[in-house]
N, CA, C and O atoms as CSV, one atom per row, in Angstrom:
chain,resi,resn,atom,element,x,y,z
A,1,MET,N,N,122.596,140.920,22.004
A,1,MET,CA,C,123.747,141.411,21.284
A,1,MET,C,C,124.917,140.447,21.496
A,1,MET,O,O,125.184,140.041,22.627
A,2,GLY,N,N,125.609,140.082,20.433
A,2,GLY,CA,C,126.687,139.110,20.521
A,2,GLY,C,C,127.963,139.698,21.109
A,2,GLY,O,O,128.147,140.914,21.158
A,3,HIS,N,N,128.825,138.813,21.547
A,3,HIS,CA,C,130.115,139.233,22.086
A,3,HIS,C,C,131.064,139.551,20.945
A,3,HIS,O,O,131.120,138.829,19.949
A,4,ARG,N,N,131.803,140.629,21.097
A,4,ARG,CA,C,132.818,140.972,20.115
A,4,ARG,C,C,134.153,140.409,20.560
A,4,ARG,O,O,134.439,140.349,21.756
A,5,ALA,N,N,134.957,140.002,19.618
A,5,ALA,CA,C,136.280,139.476,19.942
A,5,ALA,C,C,137.207,140.625,20.330
A,5,ALA,O,O,137.133,141.709,19.752
A,6,TRP,N,N,138.065,140.392,21.292
A,6,TRP,CA,C,139.045,141.380,21.718
A,6,TRP,C,C,140.384,141.034,21.099
A,6,TRP,O,O,140.763,139.865,21.028
A,7,VAL,N,N,141.103,142.062,20.649
A,7,VAL,CA,C,142.455,141.900,20.143
A,7,VAL,C,C,143.354,142.792,20.984
A,7,VAL,O,O,143.183,144.011,21.014
A,8,LEU,N,N,144.313,142.179,21.666
A,8,LEU,CA,C,145.264,142.919,22.481
A,8,LEU,C,C,146.596,142.959,21.755
A,8,LEU,O,O,147.135,141.916,21.384
A,9,TRP,N,N,147.133,144.158,21.549
A,9,TRP,CA,C,148.413,144.332,20.881
A,9,TRP,C,C,149.392,144.825,21.919
A,9,TRP,O,O,149.124,145.813,22.602
A,10,GLY,N,N,150.517,144.161,22.050
A,10,GLY,CA,C,151.474,144.560,23.069
A,10,GLY,C,C,152.894,144.488,22.574
A,10,GLY,O,O,153.189,143.849,21.564
A,11,ASP,N,N,153.757,145.144,23.289
A,11,ASP,CA,C,155.183,145.100,23.052
A,11,ASP,C,C,155.681,143.732,23.509
A,11,ASP,O,O,154.924,142.982,24.124
A,12,GLY,N,N,156.919,143.398,23.227
A,12,GLY,CA,C,157.477,142.132,23.679
A,12,GLY,C,C,157.467,141.993,25.189
A,12,GLY,O,O,157.542,140.881,25.711
A,13,THR,N,N,157.376,143.110,25.895
A,13,THR,CA,C,157.321,143.092,27.343
A,13,THR,C,C,156.095,142.341,27.833
A,13,THR,O,O,156.130,141.745,28.909
A,14,TYR,N,N,155.011,142.358,27.066
A,14,TYR,CA,C,153.760,141.765,27.497
A,14,TYR,C,C,153.627,140.294,27.126
A,14,TYR,O,O,152.577,139.695,27.358
A,15,ALA,N,N,154.654,139.712,26.561
A,15,ALA,CA,C,154.584,138.310,26.139
A,15,ALA,C,C,154.880,137.403,27.327
A,15,ALA,O,O,155.886,136.694,27.334
A,16,TRP,N,N,154.017,137.424,28.316
A,16,TRP,CA,C,154.187,136.641,29.528
A,16,TRP,C,C,153.227,135.481,29.529
A,16,TRP,O,O,152.160,135.533,28.918
A,17,VAL,N,N,153.617,134.441,30.218
A,17,VAL,CA,C,152.795,133.239,30.293
A,17,VAL,C,C,151.472,133.534,30.989
A,17,VAL,O,O,150.424,133.061,30.547
A,18,ARG,N,N,151.505,134.309,32.070
A,18,ARG,CA,C,150.267,134.594,32.809
A,18,ARG,C,C,149.263,135.337,31.931
A,18,ARG,O,O,148.068,135.046,31.979
A,19,LEU,N,N,149.730,136.285,31.137
A,19,LEU,CA,C,148.826,137.021,30.257
A,19,LEU,C,C,148.284,136.115,29.155
A,19,LEU,O,O,147.103,136.192,28.816
A,20,ALA,N,N,149.134,135.262,28.595
A,20,ALA,CA,C,148.685,134.333,27.552
A,20,ALA,C,C,147.649,133.362,28.098
A,20,ALA,O,O,146.662,133.068,27.424
A,21,ARG,N,N,147.859,132.865,29.303
A,21,ARG,CA,C,146.885,131.956,29.904
A,21,ARG,C,C,145.570,132.672,30.190
A,21,ARG,O,O,144.496,132.098,30.014
A,22,ALA,N,N,145.655,133.917,30.628
A,22,ALA,CA,C,144.432,134.684,30.885
A,22,ALA,C,C,143.648,134.881,29.588
A,22,ALA,O,O,142.418,134.848,29.599
A,23,CYS,N,N,144.349,135.083,28.476
A,23,CYS,CA,C,143.666,135.256,27.189
A,23,CYS,C,C,143.003,133.968,26.727
A,23,CYS,O,O,141.910,134.005,26.161
A,24,THR,N,N,143.656,132.817,26.963
A,24,THR,CA,C,143.060,131.548,26.525
A,24,THR,C,C,141.926,131.111,27.442
A,24,THR,O,O,141.043,130.368,27.013
A,25,ALA,N,N,141.932,131.558,28.697
A,25,ALA,CA,C,140.894,131.166,29.644
A,25,ALA,C,C,139.734,132.160,29.681
A,25,ALA,O,O,138.773,131.955,30.423
A,26,ALA,N,N,139.808,133.221,28.900
A,26,ALA,CA,C,138.780,134.264,28.941
A,26,ALA,C,C,137.458,133.742,28.390
A,26,ALA,O,O,137.430,132.848,27.544
A,27,VAL,N,N,136.372,134.313,28.882
A,27,VAL,CA,C,135.038,133.939,28.409
A,27,VAL,C,C,134.843,134.454,26.990
A,27,VAL,O,O,134.311,133.754,26.129
A,28,ARG,N,N,135.275,135.672,26.761
A,28,ARG,CA,C,135.204,136.236,25.412
A,28,ARG,C,C,136.418,135.784,24.609
A,28,ARG,O,O,137.470,135.496,25.180
A,29,PRO,N,N,136.274,135.720,23.277
A,29,PRO,CA,C,137.442,135.384,22.467
A,29,PRO,C,C,138.456,136.527,22.500
A,29,PRO,O,O,138.131,137.667,22.168
A,30,VAL,N,N,139.682,136.210,22.902
A,30,VAL,CA,C,140.745,137.203,23.012
A,30,VAL,C,C,141.932,136.738,22.184
A,30,VAL,O,O,142.346,135.584,22.284
A,31,THR,N,N,142.481,137.627,21.368
A,31,THR,CA,C,143.676,137.350,20.593
A,31,THR,C,C,144.786,138.239,21.121
A,31,THR,O,O,144.603,139.450,21.237
A,32,LEU,N,N,145.929,137.662,21.441
A,32,LEU,CA,C,147.071,138.402,21.947
A,32,LEU,C,C,148.117,138.481,20.849
A,32,LEU,O,O,148.609,137.454,20.382
A,33,LEU,N,N,148.456,139.682,20.438
A,33,LEU,CA,C,149.472,139.902,19.413
A,33,LEU,C,C,150.692,140.518,20.066
A,33,LEU,O,O,150.575,141.453,20.859
A,34,SER,N,N,151.861,139.998,19.735
A,34,SER,CA,C,153.089,140.513,20.309
A,34,SER,C,C,154.224,140.243,19.336
A,34,SER,O,O,154.155,139.327,18.516
A,35,ARG,N,N,155.264,141.053,19.438
A,35,ARG,CA,C,156.422,140.860,18.576
A,35,ARG,C,C,157.363,139.846,19.217
A,35,ARG,O,O,157.564,139.841,20.432
A,36,PHE,N,N,157.929,138.993,18.380
A,36,PHE,CA,C,158.922,138.025,18.828
A,36,PHE,C,C,160.092,138.052,17.863
A,36,PHE,O,O,159.936,138.379,16.687
A,37,ARG,N,N,161.246,137.712,18.364
A,37,ARG,CA,C,162.390,137.522,17.479
A,37,ARG,C,C,162.221,136.183,16.765
A,37,ARG,O,O,161.579,135.273,17.290
A,38,LEU,N,N,162.793,136.063,15.573
A,38,LEU,CA,C,162.691,134.790,14.850
A,38,LEU,C,C,163.430,133.674,15.573
A,38,LEU,O,O,163.060,132.507,15.439
A,39,ASP,N,N,164.464,134.005,16.333
A,39,ASP,CA,C,165.218,132.969,17.027
A,39,ASP,C,C,164.810,132.837,18.495
A,39,ASP,O,O,165.544,132.249,19.289
A,40,ALA,N,N,163.655,133.372,18.858
A,40,ALA,CA,C,163.185,133.277,20.247
A,40,ALA,C,C,162.842,131.828,20.584
A,40,ALA,O,O,162.291,131.100,19.759
A,41,ARG,N,N,163.171,131.428,21.788
A,41,ARG,CA,C,162.845,130.079,22.231
A,41,ARG,C,C,161.413,130.085,22.761
A,41,ARG,O,O,161.093,130.820,23.695
A,42,LEU,N,N,160.565,129.270,22.164
A,42,LEU,CA,C,159.173,129.184,22.575
A,42,LEU,C,C,158.895,127.786,23.124
A,42,LEU,O,O,159.302,126.778,22.547
A,43,ASP,N,N,158.199,127.756,24.243
A,43,ASP,CA,C,157.844,126.493,24.878
A,43,ASP,C,C,156.333,126.392,24.969
A,43,ASP,O,O,155.635,127.399,25.089
A,44,ALA,N,N,155.839,125.168,24.911
A,44,ALA,CA,C,154.406,124.930,25.079
A,44,ALA,C,C,154.051,125.131,26.550
A,44,ALA,O,O,154.931,125.181,27.409
A,45,PHE,N,N,152.760,125.246,26.828
A,45,PHE,CA,C,152.322,125.332,28.212
A,45,PHE,C,C,152.646,124.006,28.900
A,45,PHE,O,O,152.552,122.954,28.268
A,46,PRO,N,N,153.020,124.034,30.161
A,46,PRO,CA,C,153.354,122.781,30.859
A,46,PRO,C,C,152.111,121.932,31.105
A,46,PRO,O,O,151.005,122.450,31.258
A,47,ASP,N,N,152.318,120.627,31.138
A,47,ASP,CA,C,151.233,119.714,31.490
A,47,ASP,C,C,150.899,119.920,32.963
A,47,ASP,O,O,151.746,120.342,33.751
A,48,SER,N,N,149.680,119.624,33.318
A,48,SER,CA,C,149.322,119.741,34.726
A,48,SER,C,C,150.071,118.654,35.497
A,48,SER,O,O,150.136,117.508,35.052
A,49,PRO,N,N,150.634,119.012,36.650
A,49,PRO,CA,C,151.434,118.027,37.387
A,49,PRO,C,C,150.567,116.901,37.941
A,49,PRO,O,O,149.376,117.072,38.204
A,50,ALA,N,N,151.195,115.766,38.105
A,50,ALA,CA,C,150.505,114.603,38.666
A,50,ALA,C,C,150.142,114.900,40.123
A,50,ALA,O,O,150.885,115.596,40.814
A,51,PRO,N,N,149.022,114.384,40.587
A,51,PRO,CA,C,148.657,114.637,41.987
A,51,PRO,C,C,149.679,114.018,42.939
A,51,PRO,O,O,150.240,112.956,42.669
A,52,HIS,N,N,149.903,114.691,44.033
A,52,HIS,CA,C,150.820,114.249,45.087
A,52,HIS,C,C,152.266,114.183,44.607
A,52,HIS,O,O,153.072,113.425,45.146
A,53,ARG,N,N,152.585,114.972,43.605
A,53,ARG,CA,C,153.959,115.017,43.108
A,53,ARG,C,C,154.737,116.012,43.954
A,53,ARG,O,O,154.247,117.105,44.236
A,54,ARG,N,N,155.915,115.651,44.350
A,54,ARG,CA,C,156.740,116.533,45.158
A,54,ARG,C,C,157.594,117.409,44.262
A,54,ARG,O,O,157.877,117.063,43.115
A,55,GLY,N,N,157.999,118.540,44.797
A,55,GLY,CA,C,158.899,119.427,44.082
A,55,GLY,C,C,158.154,120.591,43.444
A,55,GLY,O,O,156.931,120.694,43.548
A,56,PRO,N,N,158.896,121.452,42.792
A,56,PRO,CA,C,158.272,122.634,42.193
A,56,PRO,C,C,157.416,122.268,40.978
A,56,PRO,O,O,157.674,121.273,40.301
A,57,THR,N,N,156.413,123.072,40.719
A,57,THR,CA,C,155.579,122.843,39.542
A,57,THR,C,C,156.335,123.315,38.306
A,57,THR,O,O,157.043,124.319,38.376
A,58,PRO,N,N,156.206,122.629,37.186
A,58,PRO,CA,C,156.932,123.020,35.982
A,58,PRO,C,C,156.440,124.363,35.447
A,58,PRO,O,O,155.244,124.653,35.466
A,59,CYS,N,N,157.375,125.167,34.976
A,59,CYS,CA,C,157.043,126.492,34.434
A,59,CYS,C,C,156.894,126.472,32.922
A,59,CYS,O,O,156.277,127.373,32.353
A,60,GLN,N,N,157.441,125.472,32.269
A,60,GLN,CA,C,157.374,125.415,30.815
A,60,GLN,C,C,157.178,123.988,30.355
A,60,GLN,O,O,157.520,123.038,31.060
A,61,GLY,N,N,156.618,123.848,29.155
A,61,GLY,CA,C,156.380,122.534,28.584
A,61,GLY,C,C,157.465,122.167,27.591
A,61,GLY,O,O,158.606,122.614,27.702
A,62,GLN,N,N,157.094,121.349,26.618
A,62,GLN,CA,C,158.057,120.928,25.607
A,62,GLN,C,C,158.420,122.103,24.709
A,62,GLN,O,O,157.616,123.011,24.499
A,63,ARG,N,N,159.624,122.074,24.189
A,63,ARG,CA,C,160.104,123.141,23.330
A,63,ARG,C,C,159.411,123.066,21.973
A,63,ARG,O,O,159.286,121.992,21.384
A,64,CYS,N,N,158.964,124.219,21.488
A,64,CYS,CA,C,158.305,124.299,20.181
A,64,CYS,C,C,159.342,124.519,19.087
A,64,CYS,O,O,160.476,124.914,19.358
A,65,GLN,N,N,158.948,124.262,17.876
A,65,GLN,CA,C,159.819,124.469,16.733
A,65,GLN,C,C,160.125,125.961,16.599
A,65,GLN,O,O,159.241,126.789,16.817
A,66,ALA,N,N,161.348,126.311,16.248
A,66,ALA,CA,C,161.753,127.713,16.106
A,66,ALA,C,C,160.931,128.392,15.013
A,66,ALA,O,O,160.549,127.769,14.022
A,67,ARG,N,N,160.670,129.668,15.215
A,67,ARG,CA,C,159.842,130.394,14.255
A,67,ARG,C,C,160.498,130.483,12.895
A,67,ARG,O,O,159.806,130.447,11.878
A,68,GLY,N,N,161.816,130.598,12.849
A,68,GLY,CA,C,162.516,130.645,11.564
A,68,GLY,C,C,162.327,129.353,10.785
A,68,GLY,O,O,162.144,129.383,9.568
A,69,GLN,N,N,162.370,128.213,11.479
A,69,GLN,CA,C,162.148,126.921,10.830
A,69,GLN,C,C,160.708,126.794,10.356
A,69,GLN,O,O,160.453,126.268,9.274
A,70,ARG,N,N,159.760,127.278,11.167
A,70,ARG,CA,C,158.351,127.215,10.769
A,70,ARG,C,C,158.098,128.085,9.545
A,70,ARG,O,O,157.323,127.716,8.662
A,71,LEU,N,N,158.749,129.234,9.494
A,71,LEU,CA,C,158.592,130.127,8.349
A,71,LEU,C,C,159.153,129.493,7.084
A,71,LEU,O,O,158.528,129.554,6.025
A,72,ALA,N,N,160.338,128.880,7.194
A,72,ALA,CA,C,160.934,128.204,6.035
A,72,ALA,C,C,160.051,127.051,5.568
A,72,ALA,O,O,159.896,126.835,4.365
A,73,GLU,N,N,159.472,126.311,6.509
A,73,GLU,CA,C,158.589,125.202,6.163
A,73,GLU,C,C,157.320,125.701,5.471
A,73,GLU,O,O,156.836,125.071,4.531
A,74,ALA,N,N,156.788,126.823,5.932
A,74,ALA,CA,C,155.595,127.383,5.306
A,74,ALA,C,C,155.887,127.820,3.866
A,74,ALA,O,O,155.040,127.673,2.986
A,75,HIS,N,N,157.077,128.352,3.635
A,75,HIS,CA,C,157.432,128.748,2.263
A,75,HIS,C,C,157.591,127.533,1.363
A,75,HIS,O,O,157.252,127.588,0.180
A,76,ARG,N,N,158.105,126.431,1.916
A,76,ARG,CA,C,158.248,125.215,1.112
A,76,ARG,C,C,156.887,124.613,0.781
A,76,ARG,O,O,156.658,124.173,-0.345
A,77,ARG,N,N,155.985,124.593,1.759
A,77,ARG,CA,C,154.701,123.916,1.575
A,77,ARG,C,C,153.636,124.811,0.956
A,77,ARG,O,O,152.654,124.315,0.404
A,78,GLY,N,N,153.819,126.107,1.041
A,78,GLY,CA,C,152.793,127.029,0.553
A,78,GLY,C,C,152.672,126.989,-0.957
A,78,GLY,O,O,153.574,126.522,-1.653
A,79,LYS,N,N,151.572,127.473,-1.448
A,79,LYS,CA,C,151.395,127.543,-2.883
A,79,LYS,C,C,150.942,128.951,-3.239
A,79,LYS,O,O,150.326,129.639,-2.424
A,80,GLU,N,N,151.244,129.365,-4.433
A,80,GLU,CA,C,150.866,130.696,-4.872
A,80,GLU,C,C,149.435,130.692,-5.373
A,80,GLU,O,O,149.009,129.787,-6.090
A,81,VAL,N,N,148.714,131.707,-4.985
A,81,VAL,CA,C,147.349,131.886,-5.464
A,81,VAL,C,C,147.216,133.313,-5.971
A,81,VAL,O,O,147.963,134.209,-5.576
A,82,GLU,N,N,146.274,133.494,-6.832
A,82,GLU,CA,C,146.024,134.821,-7.386
A,82,GLU,C,C,144.707,135.328,-6.832
A,82,GLU,O,O,143.709,134.608,-6.812
A,83,GLY,N,N,144.712,136.567,-6.384
A,83,GLY,CA,C,143.499,137.117,-5.814
A,83,GLY,C,C,143.452,138.618,-5.958
A,83,GLY,O,O,144.464,139.272,-6.208
A,84,ARG,N,N,142.274,139.141,-5.797
A,84,ARG,CA,C,142.107,140.595,-5.880
A,84,ARG,C,C,142.549,141.208,-4.558
A,84,ARG,O,O,142.140,140.749,-3.491
A,85,TRP,N,N,143.360,142.216,-4.622
A,85,TRP,CA,C,143.937,142.862,-3.466
A,85,TRP,C,C,143.013,143.959,-2.998
A,85,TRP,O,O,142.999,145.047,-3.574
A,86,TYR,N,N,142.233,143.690,-1.951
A,86,TYR,CA,C,141.272,144.633,-1.386
A,86,TYR,C,C,140.328,145.188,-2.459
A,86,TYR,O,O,140.020,146.380,-2.483
A,87,GLY,N,N,139.892,144.318,-3.317
A,87,GLY,CA,C,138.952,144.723,-4.352
A,87,GLY,C,C,139.593,145.484,-5.491
A,87,GLY,O,O,138.886,145.936,-6.392
A,88,GLY,N,N,140.900,145.641,-5.484
A,88,GLY,CA,C,141.621,146.402,-6.510
A,88,GLY,C,C,142.297,145.480,-7.499
A,88,GLY,O,O,141.671,144.556,-8.018
A,89,PRO,N,N,143.582,145.722,-7.767
A,89,PRO,CA,C,144.298,144.917,-8.763
A,89,PRO,C,C,144.513,143.480,-8.288
A,89,PRO,O,O,144.464,143.191,-7.092
A,90,THR,N,N,144.749,142.603,-9.233
A,90,THR,CA,C,145.002,141.196,-8.944
A,90,THR,C,C,146.482,141.001,-8.651
A,90,THR,O,O,147.341,141.503,-9.376
A,91,LYS,N,N,146.775,140.264,-7.576
A,91,LYS,CA,C,148.162,139.992,-7.205
A,91,LYS,C,C,148.332,138.512,-6.889
A,91,LYS,O,O,147.384,137.825,-6.510
A,92,ARG,N,N,149.572,138.037,-7.058
A,92,ARG,CA,C,149.907,136.656,-6.706
A,92,ARG,C,C,150.560,136.674,-5.336
A,92,ARG,O,O,151.523,137.403,-5.097
A,93,VAL,N,N,150.014,135.851,-4.431
A,93,VAL,CA,C,150.563,135.773,-3.088
A,93,VAL,C,C,150.772,134.317,-2.708
A,93,VAL,O,O,150.142,133.421,-3.270
A,94,ARG,N,N,151.649,134.090,-1.763
A,94,ARG,CA,C,151.928,132.736,-1.288
A,94,ARG,C,C,151.292,132.579,0.064
A,94,ARG,O,O,151.390,131.513,0.672
């Protein structure tokens, strides 16, 4: 019997780095869904530190593009297609 994918839905409280890393390192496919503000600051995972490096380990990586900017870019680059909506009427979506 095959593995089923897990989908975890959480409040913004659950949008922690440790939980996200646990989901990406899981043996089974896990998707973590959480609400974010459009102006939330999102950072990539930090690179692994160089061996024998002194000081604290980095908690965050490079800053990601803001979600509002990504949304605007998707609207600019997206194209409209026509499709059947759940087997019912035809609708145009971007």
